[in-house]
N, CA, C and O of each residue as an XYZ file, in Angstrom:
508
protein
N     -18.418    -17.353     12.178
C     -18.826    -16.059     11.663
C     -17.792    -14.990     12.026
O     -17.479    -14.117     11.216
N     -17.269    -15.070     13.245
C     -16.280    -14.099     13.678
C     -15.023    -14.194     12.817
O     -14.411    -13.174     12.500
N     -14.645    -15.378     12.446
C     -13.466    -15.589     11.609
C     -13.633    -14.911     10.253
O     -12.705    -14.265      9.767
N     -14.805    -15.052      9.640
C     -15.050    -14.430      8.347
C     -15.049    -12.914      8.444
O     -14.532    -12.245      7.550
N     -15.621    -12.351      9.515
C     -15.614    -10.902      9.696
C     -14.201    -10.382      9.878
O     -13.842     -9.349      9.312
N     -13.394    -11.087     10.661
C     -12.003    -10.685     10.880
C     -11.223    -10.756      9.575
O     -10.433     -9.862      9.274
N     -11.439    -11.807      8.805
C     -10.740    -11.970      7.531
C     -11.175    -10.898      6.534
O     -10.343    -10.356      5.805
N     -12.455    -10.592      6.497
C     -12.951     -9.551      5.597
C     -12.356     -8.197      5.963
O     -11.961     -7.433      5.083
N     -12.290     -7.896      7.260
C     -11.683     -6.646      7.711
C     -10.217     -6.599      7.321
O      -9.714     -5.554      6.910
N      -9.535     -7.715      7.446
C      -8.123     -7.797      7.097
C      -7.906     -7.536      5.606
O      -6.952     -6.852      5.233
N      -8.766     -8.064      4.764
C      -8.641     -7.861      3.325
C      -8.836     -6.394      2.976
O      -8.090     -5.855      2.159
N      -9.826     -5.733      3.579
C     -10.055     -4.317      3.282
C      -8.901     -3.452      3.758
O      -8.518     -2.503      3.073
N      -8.346     -3.758      4.907
C      -7.190     -3.002      5.386
C      -6.005     -3.216      4.453
O      -5.249     -2.280      4.193
N      -5.835     -4.423      3.952
C      -4.745     -4.702      3.016
C      -4.910     -3.915      1.725
O      -3.942     -3.337      1.230
N      -6.120     -3.882      1.170
C      -6.344     -3.109     -0.046
C      -6.129     -1.624      0.200
O      -5.537     -0.941     -0.637
N      -6.600     -1.111      1.336
C      -6.437      0.313      1.647
C      -4.960      0.649      1.824
O      -4.505      1.705      1.382
N      -4.212     -0.243      2.467
C      -2.780      0.006      2.624
C      -2.066     -0.054      1.288
O      -1.072      0.644      1.085
N      -2.559     -0.881      0.369
C      -1.982     -0.926     -0.976
C      -2.156      0.418     -1.666
O      -1.209      0.925     -2.268
N      -3.334      1.001     -1.593
C      -3.565      2.275     -2.260
C      -2.800      3.411     -1.599
O      -2.340      4.315     -2.296
N      -2.648      3.396     -0.294
C      -1.846      4.452      0.337
C      -0.379      4.291      0.000
O       0.329      5.286     -0.154
N       0.093      3.064     -0.117
C       1.491      2.893     -0.491
C       1.709      3.298     -1.946
O       2.790      3.773     -2.294
N       0.703      3.119     -2.803
C       0.826      3.607     -4.178
C       0.875      5.129     -4.217
O       1.541      5.697     -5.082
N       0.181      5.802     -3.296
C       0.256      7.265     -3.280
C       1.667      7.725     -2.946
O       2.114      8.758     -3.445
N       2.374      6.971     -2.107
C       3.760      7.334     -1.828
C       4.628      7.126     -3.054
O       5.558      7.895     -3.296
N       4.337      6.111     -3.816
C       5.102      5.854     -5.039
C       4.823      6.934     -6.080
O       5.741      7.395     -6.758
N       3.569      7.335     -6.207
C       3.199      8.351     -7.200
C       3.761      9.713     -6.821
O       4.203     10.457     -7.696
N       3.753     10.053     -5.551
C       4.213     11.382     -5.156
C       5.714     11.539     -5.287
O       6.189     12.651     -5.519
N       6.456     10.499     -5.150
C       7.895     10.664     -5.023
C       8.721      9.861     -6.005
O       9.633     10.413     -6.620
N       8.442      8.599     -6.175
C       9.261      7.764     -7.049
C       8.972      8.050     -8.520
O       9.902      8.103     -9.325
N       7.714      8.234     -8.887
C       7.364      8.490    -10.278
C       7.969      9.792    -10.796
O       8.559      9.784    -11.876
N       7.851     10.913    -10.075
C       8.498     12.131    -10.576
C      10.014     11.987    -10.714
O      10.589     12.466    -11.691
N      10.660     11.344     -9.762
C      12.110     11.161     -9.848
C      12.479     10.306    -11.051
O      13.459     10.587    -11.740
N      11.694      9.261    -11.304
C      11.955      8.398    -12.456
C      11.762      9.152    -13.763
O      12.610      9.085    -14.653
N      10.649      9.869    -13.882
C      10.377     10.592    -15.127
C      11.439     11.645    -15.419
O      11.888     11.771    -16.559
N      11.839     12.391    -14.417
C      12.846     13.427    -14.626
C      14.209     12.808    -14.918
O      14.951     13.325    -15.753
N      14.546     11.724    -14.252
C      15.865     11.121    -14.448
C      16.030     10.489    -15.830
O      17.154     10.388    -16.321
N      14.939     10.062    -16.468
C      15.069      9.488    -17.812
C      14.732     10.514    -18.894
O      14.551     10.156    -20.058
N      14.648     11.787    -18.508
C      14.463     12.847    -19.488
C      13.039     13.120    -19.898
O      12.801     13.670    -20.973
N      12.107     12.758    -19.085
C      10.697     13.000    -19.392
C      10.104     14.069    -18.474
O       9.002     13.907    -17.951
N      10.843     15.154    -18.285
C      10.365     16.245    -17.437
C       9.088     16.869    -17.961
O       8.217     17.251    -17.179
N       8.965     16.979    -19.311
C       7.746     17.551    -19.894
C       6.535     16.663    -19.583
O       5.432     17.166    -19.368
N       6.744     15.360    -19.562
C       5.645     14.453    -19.197
C       5.228     14.670    -17.754
O       4.046     14.608    -17.416
N       6.219     14.928    -16.906
C       5.914     15.197    -15.496
C       5.101     16.481    -15.357
O       4.157     16.540    -14.570
N       5.471     17.513    -16.126
C       4.709     18.765    -16.093
C       3.278     18.527    -16.558
O       2.336     19.043    -15.956
N       3.108     17.747    -17.627
C       1.764     17.421    -18.098
C       0.970     16.631    -17.082
O      -0.235     16.835    -16.936
N       1.638     15.727    -16.377
C       0.970     14.934    -15.350
C       0.497     15.814    -14.194
O      -0.621     15.660    -13.701
N       1.353     16.730    -13.771
C       0.982     17.629    -12.667
C      -0.106     18.604    -13.107
O      -0.955     18.989    -12.303
N      -0.086     19.007    -14.380
C      -1.129     19.898    -14.894
C      -2.487     19.200    -14.872
O      -3.495     19.810    -14.517
N      -2.513     17.944    -15.245
C      -3.784     17.211    -15.268
C      -4.227     16.739    -13.902
O      -5.426     16.592    -13.663
N      -3.285     16.495    -12.993
C      -3.601     16.031    -11.641
C      -2.906     16.933    -10.619
O      -1.866     16.561    -10.075
N      -3.469     18.110    -10.356
C      -2.807     19.037     -9.424
C      -2.749     18.517     -7.986
O      -2.028     19.079     -7.163
N      -3.485     17.468     -7.673
C      -3.432     16.894     -6.330
C      -2.051     16.313     -6.033
O      -1.679     16.168     -4.869
N      -1.302     15.986     -7.058
C       0.050     15.452     -6.863
C       0.941     16.442     -6.135
O       1.839     16.046     -5.393
N       0.697     17.725     -6.344
C       1.502     18.741     -5.666
C       1.234     18.700     -4.171
O       2.166     18.783     -3.371
N      -0.045     18.572     -3.783
C      -0.368     18.500     -2.357
C       0.272     17.265     -1.728
O       0.815     17.336     -0.625
N       0.207     16.139     -2.428
C       0.805     14.906     -1.904
C       2.311     15.086     -1.749
O       2.887     14.653     -0.752
N       2.948     15.719     -2.724
C       4.392     15.939     -2.646
C       4.759     16.905     -1.531
O       5.766     16.709     -0.850
N       3.956     17.946     -1.336
C       4.234     18.911     -0.268
C       4.059     18.288      1.116
O       4.753     18.669      2.059
N       3.154     17.351      1.240
C       2.858     16.719      2.527
C       3.315     15.265      2.551
O       2.623     14.398      3.085
N       4.472     15.005      1.975
C       4.906     13.613      1.846
C       5.195     12.945      3.183
O       5.014     11.734      3.312
N       5.641     13.707      4.185
C       5.856     13.082      5.497
C       4.538     12.611      6.105
O       4.479     11.547      6.723
N       3.482     13.406      5.928
C       2.159     12.993      6.400
C       1.671     11.763      5.630
O       1.142     10.823      6.223
N       1.852     11.776      4.313
C       1.410     10.646      3.483
C       2.174      9.384      3.856
O       1.580      8.315      3.997
N       3.504      9.504      4.018
C       4.297      8.331      4.372
C       3.969      7.842      5.781
O       3.933      6.636      6.024
N       3.734      8.754      6.696
C       3.383      8.347      8.064
C       2.055      7.605      8.091
O       1.932      6.555      8.720
N       1.063      8.161      7.402
C      -0.245      7.514      7.358
C      -0.157      6.146      6.692
O      -0.749      5.179      7.170
N       0.578      6.069      5.596
C       0.684      4.775      4.914
C       1.474      3.771      5.750
O       1.186      2.575      5.712
N       2.469      4.246      6.508
C       3.206      3.339      7.395
C       2.299      2.784      8.484
O       2.361      1.597      8.805
N       1.459      3.641      9.049
C       0.520      3.182     10.076
C      -0.437      2.148      9.488
O      -0.694      1.117     10.109
N      -0.963      2.416      8.295
C      -1.892      1.468      7.675
C      -1.206      0.155      7.315
O      -1.797     -0.914      7.465
N       0.025      0.227      6.845
C       0.761     -1.004      6.563
C       1.033     -1.784      7.840
O       0.973     -3.013      7.844
N       1.328     -1.083      8.909
C       1.570     -1.757     10.192
C       0.299     -2.440     10.692
O       0.346     -3.572     11.173
N      -0.831     -1.751     10.579
C      -2.106     -2.348     10.988
C      -2.410     -3.572     10.131
O      -2.856     -4.600     10.639
N      -2.167     -3.454      8.835
C      -2.408     -4.586      7.942
C      -1.521     -5.777      8.296
O      -1.990     -6.915      8.341
N      -0.252     -5.516      8.544
C       0.658     -6.608      8.914
C       0.248     -7.234     10.242
O       0.318     -8.453     10.400
N      -0.180     -6.411     11.196
C      -0.637     -6.933     12.485
C      -1.874     -7.809     12.314
O      -1.972     -8.881     12.912
N      -2.822     -7.345     11.491
C      -4.024     -8.145     11.259
C      -3.688     -9.442     10.524
O      -4.299    -10.480     10.777
N      -2.725     -9.379      9.622
C      -2.263    -10.607      8.969
C      -1.720    -11.589      9.995
O      -2.044    -12.777      9.975
N      -0.896    -11.075     10.884
C      -0.292    -11.922     11.916
C      -1.357    -12.515     12.822
O      -1.304    -13.697     13.164
N      -2.327    -11.689     13.213
C      -3.370    -12.148     14.120
C      -4.320    -13.156     13.495
O      -4.812    -14.055     14.176
N      -4.581    -13.010     12.206
C      -5.590    -13.873     11.586
C      -5.006    -15.113     10.926
O      -5.741    -15.878     10.303
N      -3.730    -15.323     11.046
C      -3.126    -16.466     10.332
C      -3.596    -17.812     10.846
O      -3.602    -18.785     10.093
N      -3.989    -17.895     12.111
C      -4.447    -19.169     12.660
C      -5.940    -19.194     12.944
O      -6.416    -20.104     13.623
N      -6.693    -18.218     12.441
C      -8.142    -18.252     12.620
C      -8.706    -19.425     11.825
O      -8.231    -19.717     10.727
N      -9.697    -20.082     12.361
C     -10.247    -21.238     11.647
C     -11.056    -20.809     10.425
O     -11.728    -19.778     10.435
N     -10.977    -21.611      9.393
C     -11.809    -21.425      8.205
C     -13.049    -22.300      8.352
O     -13.042    -23.241      9.146
N     -14.110    -22.013      7.607
C     -15.321    -22.835      7.694
C     -15.056    -24.286      7.301
O     -14.074    -24.584      6.621
N     -15.940    -25.187      7.735
C     -15.794    -26.610      7.439
C     -16.223    -26.965      6.017
O     -15.741    -27.945      5.450
N     -17.116    -26.180      5.445
C     -17.553    -26.424      4.076
C     -16.353    -26.299      3.131
O     -15.648    -25.290      3.167
N     -16.112    -27.307      2.288
C     -14.919    -27.289      1.427
C     -14.828    -26.059      0.521
O     -13.741    -25.512      0.334
N     -15.939    -25.626     -0.033
C     -15.930    -24.445     -0.899
C     -15.579    -23.179     -0.134
O     -14.776    -22.362     -0.584
N     -16.200    -23.036      1.036
C     -15.915    -21.862      1.861
C     -14.502    -21.914      2.429
O     -13.852    -20.879      2.573
N     -14.030    -23.100      2.749
C     -12.661    -23.234      3.261
C     -11.648    -22.850      2.185
O     -10.644    -22.202      2.479
N     -11.905    -23.243      0.957
C     -11.019    -22.872     -0.144
C     -11.029    -21.361     -0.354
O      -9.979    -20.746     -0.542
N     -12.211    -20.772     -0.322
C     -12.322    -19.321     -0.467
C     -11.605    -18.601      0.673
O     -10.962    -17.574      0.459
N     -11.717    -19.139      1.864
C     -11.055    -18.552      3.032
C      -9.537    -18.581      2.877
O      -8.872    -17.573      3.114
N      -8.995    -19.709      2.489
C      -7.534    -19.802      2.343
C      -7.042    -18.958      1.165
O      -5.965    -18.367      1.234
N      -7.827    -18.900      0.085
C      -7.427    -18.044     -1.034
C      -7.453    -16.572     -0.633
O      -6.570    -15.807     -1.021
N      -8.454    -16.176      0.135
C      -8.526    -14.786      0.594
C      -7.349    -14.457      1.502
O      -6.787    -13.366      1.415
N      -6.976    -15.381      2.363
C      -5.807    -15.158      3.218
C      -4.535    -15.018      2.390
O      -3.715    -14.139      2.651
N      -4.371    -15.878      1.397
C      -3.181    -15.809      0.558
C      -3.122    -14.491     -0.214
O      -2.066    -13.863     -0.295
N      -4.261    -14.071     -0.782
C      -4.277    -12.809     -1.510
C      -4.010    -11.635     -0.580
O      -3.282    -10.710     -0.941
N      -4.583    -11.663      0.589
C      -4.369    -10.589      1.558
C      -2.893    -10.498      1.945
O      -2.342     -9.405      2.071
N      -2.270    -11.640      2.129
C      -0.841    -11.662      2.460
C      -0.003    -11.117      1.305
O       0.923    -10.336      1.525
N      -0.322    -11.522      0.079
C       0.412    -11.030     -1.090
C       0.256     -9.520     -1.250
O       1.221     -8.815     -1.547
N      -0.957     -9.035     -1.052
C      -1.215     -7.595     -1.191
C      -0.423     -6.818     -0.148
O       0.149     -5.771     -0.452
N      -0.389     -7.325      1.076
C       0.365     -6.645      2.129
C       1.855     -6.634      1.811
O       2.509     -5.603      1.971
N       2.396     -7.746      1.369
C       3.825     -7.797      1.028
C       4.121     -6.852     -0.136
O       5.111     -6.120     -0.099
N       3.280     -6.860     -1.161
C       3.464     -5.957     -2.291
C       3.391     -4.500     -1.849
O       4.163     -3.670     -2.329
N       2.476     -4.182     -0.941
C       2.351     -2.823     -0.422
C       3.606     -2.393      0.313
O       4.047     -1.252      0.177
N       4.181     -3.291      1.085
C       5.414     -2.965      1.815
C       6.561     -2.703      0.836
O       7.349     -1.776      1.027
N       6.648     -3.521     -0.205
C       7.695     -3.312     -1.216
C       7.515     -1.955     -1.898
O       8.486     -1.219     -2.074
N       6.292     -1.623     -2.279
C       6.022     -0.335     -2.915
C       6.348      0.804     -1.963
O       6.914      1.814     -2.381
N       5.999      0.659     -0.691
C       6.287      1.699      0.299
C       7.796      1.899      0.447
O       8.263      3.035      0.526
N       8.542      0.831      0.483
C      10.001      0.929      0.622
C      10.605      1.644     -0.590
O      11.517      2.457     -0.437
N      10.105      1.348     -1.785
C      10.597      2.027     -2.989
C      10.306      3.528     -2.895
O      11.184      4.349     -3.158
N       9.096      3.875     -2.526
C       8.746      5.288     -2.382
C       9.569      5.973     -1.306
O      10.017      7.104     -1.495
N       9.773      5.303     -0.178
C      10.557      5.889      0.912
C      12.011      6.066      0.507
O      12.654      7.035      0.913
N      12.531      5.152     -0.281
C      13.927      5.278     -0.692
C      14.128      6.467     -1.624
O      15.232      7.008     -1.691
N      13.098      6.885     -2.338
C      13.206      8.039     -3.211
C      12.910      9.355     -2.490
O      13.495     10.382     -2.834
N      12.023      9.349     -1.508
C      11.532     10.607     -0.957
C      11.969     10.908      0.462
O      12.461     12.005      0.731
N      11.809      9.994      1.351
C      12.005     10.298      2.764
C      13.436     10.067      3.208
O      14.010     10.910      3.897
N      14.017      8.951      2.830
C      15.355      8.608      3.299
C      16.398      9.626      2.851
O      17.219     10.029      3.675
N      16.414     10.071      1.578
C      17.414     11.081      1.190
C      17.250     12.409      1.932
O      18.218     13.154      2.086
N      16.058     12.703      2.382
C      15.811     13.939      3.108
C      16.518     13.938      4.466
O      16.885     14.999      4.971
N      16.708     12.765      5.054
C      17.334     12.672      6.369
C      18.816     12.359      6.303
O      19.478     12.347      7.341
N      19.363     12.104      5.120
C      20.792     11.796      4.995
C      21.623     13.030      4.811
O      22.845     12.940      4.691
C-alpha cells in the first residue's frame, strides 16, 4: 500500500512540474518565437485575451525558481521510487510499471521544456 501511495504522489508531482515548466515556456519562449517570426500582432492578441501572461513575464525569476524546485522534487521522487516494489497481481504490476514509465517520461519532458524556456528568458538575462 505504501508503494502505491508513493507512486501516486510521484505521478502528481510530475504532472504539476509539467504544468509549471509549461508556464515558463509560455511566458518566455512563446513570445520570443512569435515576435521573431513576425507574428507580433498575434502576441498582442494573446496578451489581450490572457493578461495573466504579463504577470508571469514580470515575475519570471519567481516562476522559473518555483518550477525548478518542483522539477527537482519530481526528479528526486523518481529516483527514490525506482526500486519500490509493485504489487504481485499481474494486472496491478503492469499498471504500476506503466505509471512509473509515464511518470519518468513526463519528468524528462518537463525538464526539456524548462531548459527551452530558461534558454530564452533567464540565461540571456545573466550573460
